C-alpha positions as CSV (number, residue, x, y, z in Angstrom):
1,M,0.0,0.0,0.0
2,R,2.8,2.4,0.9
3,Q,4.6,1.8,-2.5
4,V,1.4,2.5,-4.4
5,N,0.9,5.8,-2.6
6,A,4.5,6.8,-3.1
7,A,4.3,6.0,-6.8
8,M,1.1,8.0,-7.1
9,I,2.7,11.0,-5.4
10,V,5.7,10.9,-7.6
11,A,3.5,10.6,-10.7
12,A,1.4,13.6,-9.6
13,L,4.4,15.7,-8.8
14,A,5.9,14.9,-12.2
15,M,2.8,16.3,-13.9
16,V,2.8,19.6,-12.0
17,P,5.5,21.3,-14.2
18,L,3.6,20.2,-17.3
19,W,0.3,21.7,-16.0
20,T,1.9,25.0,-14.8
21,A,3.8,25.4,-18.1
22,A,0.6,24.8,-20.1
23,A,-1.4,27.2,-17.8
24,S,1.2,30.0,-18.1
25,A,1.4,29.6,-21.9
26,M,-2.3,30.6,-22.2
27,A,-3.7,34.1,-22.0
28,Q,-5.7,34.5,-18.8
29,R,-8.9,36.6,-18.4
30,L,-9.9,38.6,-15.4
31,D,-13.5,40.0,-15.0
32,C,-13.3,43.1,-12.9
33,V,-15.8,45.5,-11.4
34,L,-14.8,49.0,-10.4
35,T,-16.8,49.9,-7.3
36,D,-14.9,52.8,-5.7
37,K,-14.4,56.0,-7.6
38,E,-12.2,58.7,-6.1
39,A,-12.4,56.9,-2.7
40,S,-16.2,57.0,-2.6
41,P,-17.3,53.5,-1.9
42,A,-20.1,52.1,-4.1
43,S,-20.3,55.2,-6.2
44,E,-19.9,53.2,-9.4
45,S,-20.2,49.6,-10.6
46,R,-18.4,49.5,-13.9
47,P,-17.2,46.3,-15.6
48,I,-13.6,46.0,-16.9
49,V,-12.1,42.9,-18.6
50,V,-8.4,42.4,-18.4
51,V,-6.6,39.7,-20.5
52,F,-2.9,39.1,-19.8
53,D,-0.3,36.7,-21.2
54,E,2.6,36.2,-18.9
55,D,4.9,34.6,-21.5
56,A,4.3,37.3,-24.1
57,K,4.2,40.1,-21.5
58,T,1.0,41.6,-23.0
59,V,-2.1,43.1,-21.3
60,T,-5.3,44.3,-22.9
61,A,-8.2,45.9,-21.1
62,E,-11.8,46.4,-22.3
63,A,-13.7,49.2,-20.6
64,G,-16.7,51.2,-21.7
65,G,-16.7,49.7,-25.2
66,Q,-13.1,50.6,-25.7
67,T,-10.1,48.2,-25.9
68,Y,-6.7,49.3,-24.7
69,S,-3.5,47.5,-25.6
70,L,-1.2,48.3,-22.6
71,E,2.4,49.3,-22.9
72,K,5.1,49.3,-20.2
73,V,3.7,46.0,-19.1
74,S,5.1,44.4,-15.9
75,I,3.8,40.9,-14.9
76,S,5.2,39.2,-11.8
77,N,4.0,36.8,-9.1
78,I,2.9,39.8,-7.1
79,S,1.2,42.2,-9.6
80,I,0.1,43.0,-13.2
81,N,0.8,46.6,-14.3
82,G,0.5,48.5,-17.6
83,A,-0.4,51.8,-19.2
84,A,-1.8,53.1,-22.5
85,D,-2.3,56.7,-23.7
86,S,-4.9,57.8,-21.2
87,I,-5.1,54.9,-18.7
88,S,-3.1,52.8,-16.4
89,L,-3.9,49.8,-14.3
90,G,-2.5,47.7,-11.5
91,I,-3.7,44.4,-10.2
92,D,-2.6,42.7,-7.0
93,R,-2.4,39.0,-7.8
94,S,-2.9,37.8,-4.2
95,S,-6.2,39.6,-3.7
96,F,-7.2,40.5,-7.4
97,G,-7.7,44.1,-6.3
98,I,-7.5,46.5,-9.2
99,V,-6.6,50.2,-9.5
100,W,-7.7,51.9,-12.7
101,Q,-6.6,55.4,-13.5
102,Q,-7.7,57.6,-16.4
103,Y,-5.8,60.7,-17.3
104,G,-7.6,63.8,-18.6
105,T,-6.3,67.3,-19.5
106,D,-6.5,68.6,-16.0
107,K,-7.5,65.7,-13.9
108,V,-6.6,62.1,-13.0
109,S,-9.6,59.8,-12.1
110,T,-8.8,56.9,-9.9
111,E,-11.1,53.9,-9.4
112,Y,-10.7,50.8,-7.3
113,G,-12.3,47.4,-7.6
114,Q,-12.2,43.7,-7.5
115,C,-11.4,41.1,-10.2
116,H,-11.9,37.3,-10.5
117,P,-10.3,34.9,-13.0
118,T,-12.4,33.3,-15.6
119,R,-11.6,29.9,-17.2
120,S,-10.8,31.1,-20.7
121,P,-10.3,34.4,-22.6
122,Q,-12.8,35.5,-25.1
């Protein structure tokens, strides 16, 4: 019995690198909702979709019918960050909290929210 359990554990551990390599090779989608605008809780409930690819170091965001291809992308085990012409975003990977900033001529609008992963990007 003990040999069977040890063999099963070794086989399972051998598969972990294959599974994590396959998972990291795929783009991942986060569905987010911005719920805190300018530090006023529950003042807004706006959906944002973020798709990121760790291997390619790409991040796109869809908000308000507009798609942003982010530049200056940084993806680590701790956070996902990027910026486009008029926006920037940061996501804490441990809590999936998001900060979304939009830059206007004379104003920066900051919104906070929460994301959750979905199974496959669309």
